[in-house]
N, C-alpha and C positions, 0 to 999 in steps of 0.2 A: 504492500498500500505505498502511496506517495505520499510523502511529509508535508505538512500544509501549516503556514502562519493566520493565525487568528488576528483579524484585527479592531481596533476598539478605538474611541474616540475623549478626550477630553475638552470640554465646549461644546460650540456650534459649526458640524458641517453645512450648515446651511441648506437649500431647496438640494432636494437630490435629482442634480443636473448635472450638466460637462464639466463644471468645478467642484463637485462633490467627492472625496477620496473613493467613496463607495462604491459610486457607478463605474469605477475601475475596478475594485478590489473584486467584486462581486460577478465580475466575468470570467469565464472559465479561465483556468490554469493560473490566474493572478496571485492565490493563494499558496501555489505551490513555488510560483516564480520567487516570490518574496521568502518564501522560505530556503532556498537554495541562496539567496542571495545572504542573509542572517548566517547561515552556517559554514559556507565556504571558507576558505583560504583568501587572503587578498589575490594572491596570484591566478586563482582559480574563476574569479566573479565577474565572468565575461558572457556575452550573449551567446557565444558556440558552444562553450562550454555548459551553461545552462540547458540549452537547447540537445546538447546531446544526452545529458544527465535524464530527460524529462522525456527524450524522444519525442521530442516538438520541432516542425520545420523552423528555424533559425528568425525565417520573418515572420512568420506568426510571433514568435517571442518577442522580436524588434517592435512589434506593434503595438505591444504592453509595455514594454519596458519605456518606448517612445511617452506613452502617456503618463506611466508613473512618474516619469522625468518633467515632462509640462506640470504636474500637479504636487511635484516638491514631495514626493514617496519617498524616492529614492534620489540620488545621483550619478553621473559617469565620470570620471578621470582615467585617462590614458586607456580606455575600452575597461577599467575595472569599475563596475557596479558598489554600491554602499546605499546603508538603509538612511535614512533621515529621520528617523525616530527610535525613540527605546523599542527593544524588545528583550524577550526571557525566553530562552532555550532552555532544555533540561539540565544542561552542563552549567548553567547558572542559578538554579534550586537553590543548592547547598549554602552556596554563596550569599546568597541574597536574604535566606533564613538568618544566617547567622547576624546579618544587620538589624531584620528586623522583630523577631520574636523573643529576644533578652529585654529590648525597648517597651515591646507592646506587653509584655507580662508586667512591668514595674509601673507603665503609668495604668494598666490595669486594677494594680492592688491599692496605687494611691488613688484612684477614684471611685474604687469601693469603701476604703477607707472615710470618704465625704458621702455617703451612703446619709446621713440624717437633712444634710444640707440641701443634697438633692429632692429628695422626697419630699422637704419642704416646699421648696419651689413647685413643684410636680404636682403638690396637691393645691396651688393657688390657680392653677389653669382652669381656662373656661372647661374644658373635654373632660375634667373631671369632678364628678364623681364618675360619670359614665364612664370612662377609662381609667384604668388605674392606671400607677405613677412608674412603672416599668414599661407600659404598651407606649406610655407619654413622653419618658426619658430615651425610648428608643428611636423616636421619633427625632428629638430636639440633641442628644449628645448623637448618636450614632450616624444620622443624619445631616441635621440642619448646620450641625456645629462640625464634623469631623469630614463633611464632604461638602463643605458650605465656608462658614466666618472662618475655620483653621486655615484654609487654603488660604483665603485673602490674606489672612494675619502673618502664615507662614511666605508667602510671595511678598510680602511689606517689608519682610525681615531678608530678603534675598536670598532665601532657603530654598526655594523652590520657584519654578517656570509655571505660570500659568497664560501664557499669551505668547502667542506665535502667528503672525501674518503669513495667510495662504494667498493660492489665488486668486480670483473671483472676489477680493475682499472680504475671506473669510478667517475665522480666526479662532484657530482649532488646535490642539496637541493629538498626535497620532501613538500608539501603543500597541506593539506586538508580542502575541506569545505564540510559541510552539504547540501545534497541537499535538501533545502530548498529556497523558493520565497526572504527572506528577506537576505539570505546569497548570492543568489545568482547577487544581488544587487555590492555585495562587490566584489566578483569572477570572474562574468561574465559580469556585464556590463557598468565596469569601462575603462575609456582607460587607461591602464598599461601593454599593450602584444604586444610584440614584437617578430618578427617571421624570421627570420635571415638563409640563406642558401649562406655560400660564396667558391667562387673558381676562384682560377687563378686570384687574385686580384677585383674580382668582386661580389659584396653585392647585394645579390636579398632579399630586406626586408620589410616587411607591417607593420604595427603597429595602434592597436585601442584598439576593448573590445576582451573578449571572448565569445561574446556571438552566437555561430556560427562554423559553414568551413569554412576559408575563401579561398577563389581563389587564392592561391599564392600558389608558387615553394613548401616553407618548407612546409605547411599542406598537399600538394598532395603527396608528397614524402611519407611523413607520413602513409599517409591512405592506399598507397600501400603497406609498410612492413606489416601494422597492420592486415592488410584484408589475409594475408598469415595464421597468427595464428591466424585470425578469423575461417578457416576452421575447427581447430581441429582436424584434420585426422590423423597425424603421428606428433608429437612434433620433436621427433627424424632428422623425414627427416625436418620439418620447420630449425631447428635449422642448418642443414649441409647445405642449402639450403640459407641460408639469408645472406651469406657472398657472394654470388653469385650477388643476389637481391644487396645487395648494393654496391658492385663494378658495376654494372653495370648502378645505377642510378646516382654514381659518375663520371660515363663516361660521363652521361648525360649534370651533370650541368657546366663540363670543356667545351664542345661544348657549351652546350648554354652562359656560358660567356664569352666564346671566339667571337660569333656572336656581342655579346654586344659591345664587346671591337670595331668590325669591323663597327658595325653600327654609334657608339658613333665617328670613325672617318671620317663620310662621304660617308661611303659606304653603300647609298640609293637605289638604282636602286636592284629591286628581281632579273633581270636578273644574275646580281654579283654574285648570290649564287648557287649552287648546287643542286639538286633535292633533297638532303640527307638534306642538309642544309633547303631546304624550309619545310621541314615535322618540323624540328623545330623549325623556325621562327614562324611556325603556330600555334606550341603548346605554345611559347611566347606570338602570339598575342592571344590565348584563354586565358593563365593566364592574358593578358590586360599589360602588361609591354612595350610592345609594338602595332604599329599599321600597318597593312596594308593597304593601300588604294590607289587605281589607278599605282601597280606597284613598289609602293615607299614604304620601312621601315624605321619608326621613332620610337626613342624610345618615349612614351606616360606616364610616370610620374617624374618627379624630380632628377634630377642626379647631382650627391654631389660629386665633384672631389677632387684630392689629395691636388691641389690648395686653394680649399676651407677650408680645413684644419684647417688653421692657422685663420679664421672667424671664424670658430667656437669654437679655442680654447678661443676669445675672449669672445662669448657669456656665454662657460662656466665659465671664469672667473668670469663673472658681476652675474650670476645664483649661482653659491655654496656661492659667499660670501653675499648673501641673505641665502640659505638655510642652509648650515653646522652649523653656532651659533644657529638656532633655533631649528634644527633637533635636535642637541645634548643636549640642555638644557633640549629638552623634555625625550630622552633617560635615561637621567641622574638623571629625576626625577621619573623617570617610578618603579612602586613597583612592585619590584619582586616578591610580595606575594599578587599580584591580582589576583581575582579571574575567573579564565578563563582558557579554556578546555586546552590549550598546554603548562601552567605551573603545571597543574596535572598530567599531563604525563612527568616533570623533563627534558622539552624542552627548551634547553638553552636559552638564553635570547637575545644574539644578534641574534640566527638562528630567533626566535620570531620577531625580529624588522627586517628582511630583509622581510617578509610579511607583518609589519608594514608600511614600505617604501613606498612598495608598495601602499596600500591603500592611505600613504599621497599624493603622487604624480598623484593617478589615481584621485584624488578627485580635485588637482588644477588641472590638464587638464581638466577636466569636468567645473569647475569654466574659465578657461582660451578660452575654446571655447564658452560657454555660453556669455563672455564679447565680443566676436569676434577679441579676442589676439589672437587666432589661430583659423585656420579653423574646419570646424565642419564636419567630415568624414562622409557619406553619409552613412544610414539604408540600407544594402540589406537581403531581409527576408533569413534568412539560414544561412547567413553567418555574421552579426552584423555591426559593423563599424568599418572602418578601409581605411588607404590609404596606398598606395605601392608605394617604391620608391627604385632607384638602388647610390651605394655607390661604388666609386673606390678607394679601399684601396691602 
């Protein structure tokens, strides 16, 4: 079986069009080509060598390579191909674990020691007592802080890189992982993945691992867009039609957010909604953000309000007082000459640190869940582990 590289994004790759790297990545053989570039010695990273190893015509390889170079996914110098993003192969796992596991254990222990403070904060949130403190802290610490405000603070201290301007005026960072069982434990099975879709002051959010396709709004809309390109009938038609799809999906999310506003203001009787609105409510019900029962409509996930932001800021300050000095010390002692794949491709250390921070906080979350400090999201076959929530901005 030919080895592949799985590709992920940090930030927003924008519309699913000719400037989106996943329109190239989702083409046949692209994942295999990226793995070859990642794993081969520098002298072997040529178009001809990769074509021979994959038993594919070099002209076909060159078409994909040229598209990848155009989008800054890879680069080429004197026929040698290199990745322009952080990659983790099986051979890197032990070295990265040595960096992340002991740090995450130390931070998790210190956070648990502050349980009385965090429990008091969570008990003052609007979603309590409908949802217990461990479920609310899951959304705030594991998602909102570790995968949000903490990243902003670490970037302010120049410990990690969070912005990288790309073709088409996009701003995102790519990460690649070998499609291997040990690496999958790091890429897909840690609680370190947030999906968010925001409109009209409402964020539909889910947080969990990456072990499947979640039944959430963000993932469903992405699949709709990707399926258009998977037809491969006519790329020009697909590119020209995509803005229409994007605009229609955007309007749909606006309608969904307006409905959530109304439900949150106690418009709970199903008869208050038009037939068209009921179609959208059924969609939200299927995605399990709301529940429709006995002609009543209720939000079925934790809701975080604007009033909750002050409490969330208290939690952030306490968490980062623990995290920042410990992570900073580890970054400053990190050897730039470490023998890992990303550095062999001359990826910036701060860009690598973005992914290593995800490894650190993913492991922290796993330990906090194991100790009962955070709620354990249920595993759903084909979807992975995750919880949904709604945030009012």
